[in-house]
Structures are given as structure tokens and as C-alpha cells.
C-alpha positions as semicolon CSV with decimal commas, in nm:
position;residue;x (nm);y (nm);z (nm)
1;M;-2,361;-7,397;4,018
2;A;-2,047;-7,445;3,910
3;P;-1,873;-7,217;3,603
4;R;-1,891;-7,375;3,328
5;V;-1,568;-7,292;3,135
6;L;-1,500;-7,419;2,789
7;V;-1,161;-7,509;2,649
8;V;-1,050;-7,484;2,314
9;D;-0,717;-7,668;2,156
10;D;-0,664;-7,913;1,898
11;E;-0,401;-8,065;2,139
12;P;-0,597;-8,341;2,321
13;M;-0,286;-8,377;2,582
14;V;-0,343;-7,968;2,653
15;R;-0,686;-7,989;2,705
16;E;-0,703;-8,314;2,945
17;V;-0,442;-8,090;3,134
18;V;-0,617;-7,789;3,165
19;A;-0,950;-7,978;3,269
20;R;-0,775;-8,186;3,533
21;Y;-0,660;-7,886;3,690
22;L;-0,982;-7,657;3,671
23;E;-1,205;-7,990;3,777
24;L;-1,040;-8,007;4,090
25;D;-1,131;-7,628;4,110
26;G;-1,484;-7,722;4,116
27;V;-1,512;-7,580;3,725
28;E;-1,752;-7,794;3,512
29;V;-1,503;-7,818;3,172
30;H;-1,639;-7,876;2,790
31;E;-1,360;-7,895;2,520
32;A;-1,367;-7,882;2,177
33;A;-1,065;-7,952;1,932
34;D;-1,188;-7,696;1,662
35;G;-1,344;-7,345;1,621
36;T;-1,609;-7,523;1,423
37;Q;-1,658;-7,751;1,744
38;A;-1,660;-7,479;1,970
39;Q;-1,898;-7,237;1,728
40;R;-2,139;-7,552;1,748
41;W;-2,104;-7,610;2,151
42;L;-2,122;-7,258;2,202
43;D;-2,461;-7,225;1,939
44;D;-2,630;-7,389;2,243
45;N;-2,444;-7,267;2,513
46;V;-2,366;-6,974;2,702
47;P;-2,000;-7,040;2,886
48;D;-1,885;-6,850;3,207
49;L;-1,563;-6,842;3,051
50;V;-1,342;-6,908;2,724
51;V;-0,995;-7,086;2,696
52;L;-0,889;-7,056;2,324
53;D;-0,576;-7,137;2,184
54;V;-0,499;-6,900;1,872
55;M;-0,366;-7,149;1,628
56;L;-0,676;-7,375;1,585
57;P;-0,783;-7,589;1,273
58;E;-1,140;-7,505;1,044
59;I;-1,239;-7,184;1,279
60;D;-0,910;-7,036;1,408
61;G;-0,931;-6,853;1,730
62;L;-0,912;-6,470;1,656
63;S;-1,220;-6,575;1,419
64;L;-1,387;-6,693;1,723
65;L;-1,301;-6,423;1,933
66;R;-1,466;-6,195;1,672
67;R;-1,756;-6,430;1,613
68;L;-1,780;-6,410;2,059
69;R;-1,708;-6,008;2,075
70;A;-1,981;-5,976;1,809
71;G;-2,295;-6,193;2,061
72;G;-2,151;-6,101;2,352
73;N;-1,905;-6,039;2,615
74;V;-1,832;-6,334;2,740
75;P;-1,475;-6,364;2,910
76;V;-1,178;-6,513;2,725
77;I;-0,832;-6,594;2,766
78;L;-0,583;-6,626;2,494
79;L;-0,341;-6,936;2,463
80;T;-0,056;-6,793;2,194
81;A;0,256;-6,901;2,087
82;R;0,508;-6,694;2,263
83;A;0,676;-6,580;1,953
84;D;0,341;-6,439;1,841
85;E;0,290;-6,125;1,927
86;V;0,107;-5,950;1,724
87;D;-0,187;-6,235;1,737
88;R;-0,158;-6,161;2,113
89;I;-0,204;-5,810;2,085
90;T;-0,468;-5,788;1,799
91;G;-0,640;-6,071;2,036
92;L;-0,642;-5,793;2,312
93;E;-0,794;-5,548;2,080
94;L;-1,055;-5,819;1,971
95;G;-1,161;-5,804;2,323
96;A;-0,951;-6,072;2,466
97;D;-0,926;-6,049;2,868
98;D;-0,607;-6,206;2,934
99;Y;-0,348;-6,439;2,726
100;V;-0,136;-6,689;2,854
101;V;0,173;-6,802;2,610
102;K;0,271;-7,167;2,538
103;P;0,457;-7,318;2,662
104;F;0,308;-7,274;3,039
105;S;0,230;-7,381;3,361
106;P;-0,141;-7,550;3,403
107;R;-0,165;-7,372;3,788
108;E;-0,115;-7,037;3,654
109;L;-0,333;-7,117;3,351
110;A;-0,578;-7,224;3,635
111;A;-0,530;-6,917;3,852
112;R;-0,579;-6,683;3,615
113;V;-0,906;-6,887;3,532
114;R;-1,007;-6,841;3,906
115;T;-0,947;-6,491;3,852
116;V;-1,139;-6,353;3,595
117;L;-1,412;-6,625;3,755
118;R;-1,372;-6,399;4,071
119;R;-1,445;-6,092;3,886
120;T;-1,718;-6,135;3,667
121;A;-1,907;-6,345;3,873
122;T;-2,287;-6,128;3,981
123;P;-2,223;-5,982;4,316
124;P;-2,464;-5,955;4,591
125;A;-2,760;-5,700;4,533
126;G;-2,822;-5,382;4,748
127;A;-2,453;-5,298;4,791
128;P;-2,460;-4,905;4,696
129;N;-2,203;-4,944;4,448
130;R;-2,344;-4,685;4,157
131;K;-2,109;-4,411;4,106
132;D;-2,136;-4,103;3,871
133;F;-1,931;-3,800;3,735
134;G;-2,093;-3,628;3,508
135;A;-2,243;-3,789;3,216
136;L;-2,091;-4,142;3,303
137;G;-2,108;-4,337;3,604
138;I;-2,031;-4,718;3,683
139;D;-2,256;-4,937;3,899
140;T;-1,971;-5,239;4,004
141;G;-2,288;-5,417;4,172
142;T;-2,448;-5,456;3,824
143;H;-2,073;-5,436;3,640
144;E;-2,253;-5,149;3,409
145;V;-2,073;-4,842;3,290
146;F;-2,351;-4,595;3,192
147;L;-2,279;-4,300;2,998
148;H;-2,550;-4,024;2,952
149;D;-2,793;-4,299;3,122
150;E;-2,696;-4,560;2,825
151;V;-2,565;-4,907;2,948
152;V;-2,192;-4,901;2,798
153;A;-2,111;-5,299;2,633
154;L;-1,756;-5,353;2,802
155;T;-1,515;-5,665;2,840
156;P;-1,471;-5,793;3,194
157;K;-1,115;-5,657;3,157
158;E;-1,223;-5,339;3,036
159;F;-1,471;-5,324;3,320
160;D;-1,214;-5,376;3,562
161;L;-0,952;-5,113;3,447
162;L;-1,224;-4,873;3,444
163;A;-1,337;-4,914;3,785
164;L;-0,990;-4,916;3,882
165;L;-0,908;-4,576;3,720
166;M;-1,273;-4,424;3,902
167;S;-1,243;-4,533;4,244
168;S;-0,864;-4,330;4,234
169;P;-1,017;-4,021;4,005
170;R;-0,692;-3,826;3,951
171;Q;-0,447;-4,081;4,063
172;V;-0,188;-4,161;3,809
173;F;-0,135;-4,548;3,799
174;S;0,138;-4,674;3,609
175;R;0,144;-4,955;3,354
176;A;0,330;-5,123;3,577
177;Q;0,051;-5,074;3,813
178;L;-0,245;-5,171;3,610
179;L;-0,119;-5,483;3,478
180;D;-0,058;-5,575;3,859
181;L;-0,401;-5,423;3,994
182;V;-0,571;-5,557;3,670
183;W;-0,429;-5,810;3,586
184;S;-0,236;-5,999;3,848
185;S;0,013;-6,128;3,605
186;S;0,354;-6,164;3,591
187;P;0,596;-5,937;3,373
188;D;0,736;-6,304;3,157
189;Y;0,340;-6,318;3,073
190;Q;0,268;-5,970;2,972
191;D;0,391;-5,660;2,862
192;P;0,301;-5,292;2,889
193;A;0,113;-5,315;2,552
194;T;-0,236;-5,482;2,710
195;V;-0,282;-5,142;2,906
196;T;-0,250;-4,903;2,633
197;V;-0,454;-5,148;2,401
198;H;-0,729;-5,192;2,660
199;I;-0,687;-4,789;2,765
200;G;-0,762;-4,707;2,322
201;R;-1,114;-4,967;2,324
202;L;-1,190;-4,749;2,635
203;R;-1,128;-4,408;2,495
204;Q;-1,344;-4,530;2,218
205;K;-1,652;-4,675;2,351
206;L;-1,617;-4,350;2,590
207;E;-1,462;-4,089;2,466
208;A;-1,657;-3,841;2,242
209;N;-1,336;-3,761;2,096
210;P;-1,025;-4,035;2,191
211;E;-0,769;-3,829;2,010
212;Q;-0,828;-3,584;2,310
213;P;-1,001;-3,836;2,570
214;R;-1,189;-3,645;2,862
215;W;-1,238;-3,929;3,071
216;L;-0,892;-4,133;3,044
217;V;-0,576;-3,901;3,022
218;T;-0,228;-4,006;2,914
219;V;0,013;-3,868;3,205
220;R;0,344;-3,884;2,943
221;S;0,597;-4,049;3,076
222;V;0,386;-4,192;3,393
223;G;0,065;-4,372;3,326
224;Y;-0,307;-4,251;3,303
225;R;-0,573;-4,092;3,520
226;F;-0,908;-4,072;3,539
227;E;-1,046;-3,775;3,579
228;P;-1,357;-3,655;3,658
């Protein structure tokens, strides 16, 4: 079955170009011109990914992102203006998986959509994908994280970041390495704050004391490591 992507942007030309590129990849594209239209569609449908402009009439993109995160973990790629760093950081804190800065290359956006869809696709069953480190466990087969045997709700990007760190316990990753490995992104579109925000969100969800983390440790002036 073709993955379904909802493209939400108030510029018809943007929607048309993005849809054309995604459809070339075999994606089933649905469009919405504002936040209200998007919300109506989402009330009756569950997409595999949402491409979401921040500046929207009716319901703005960040408000719509809050609603999406309150109801689930559908992957979201934000479209933001180049000068709106605050919106980008806010979007990441709310749970966006990635962002692309306008004006953007449709080919780059399509590549990012492919990457996120590939990472969030359900993997084949039967493989031994569970790893446990005391109270914290991860299953890359079911895309689940467990804390004291309770499932912890993570966004796709939070999961990808944690899975990478847990795959190499005690190895230190710089922010630049994490951006490259988890976001596969160009420096023109990302900055180290992306990693910092996601580490902070993971600590809030996993650590008994986020200010003194047990699992996700900062190595000063270098980066982060997972402490098994």
C-alpha cells in the first residue's frame, strides 16, 4: 500500500510542486490549504506523514502540531521561513521530526520524506531486536521503548536518536555526527540546537532527574553518549 502524506500549505503552487515530486516516489498525497481543512481531514484519516507549513490561516501550523502530538506520533516535517528560528525550535520542542526552510528544493523535501517514511515503516517480524539496559529497553522491530516495562511514547525522531545512542553504549557522538546520522541533513537546513532540543525531550521522558541524567549523558564540549 502506498504511504499517505498530507501536505498542508496555503500556497497552491507549493502544494502542487511538492505533490508532484512525492507522487513520483509512489506516495499518495492529500492536500489542505489551511489548518482547518487539515484538521477536518485528520479527524477521519491517519496519514503516514504530514508536511506542515508553520504560517497558516485559520489554525496555524504549530497549533496543529500540538493537536497531532496530543493524539499520536504521526511524523511531521515543518516548512518554516528562513528567519523564523524561534518557530523551528518551538516546532522541535513540540515534537516535529524535521524541518525544511523556505525557499526549499522540492527534491530535498522529497528525499527527507523518503527518509522519514523508511525509518518509521514497520520492520519485518521475527528478528531479535530487543535490547535491555536495566530498567530501560528498546525494540527496533516494534519501534518501542520501555521504561520499567512500560512503553514510553516517543516521536519517530526521538526514537531514531535514542536507538543510535543505545546501539553504541558509551560511544560519544558529536552534535554534528548526530545531525548527519539521524537527520541526514545539510548544514544549510539544520543546526546543533536540533540535537539539543531532542536530547532534552528524551531526558524529560526517560530520566528520573533530567537535570542529572542517568542514561543520556553530556560530554562537555564534545557531545552525548548513552550510559548503559
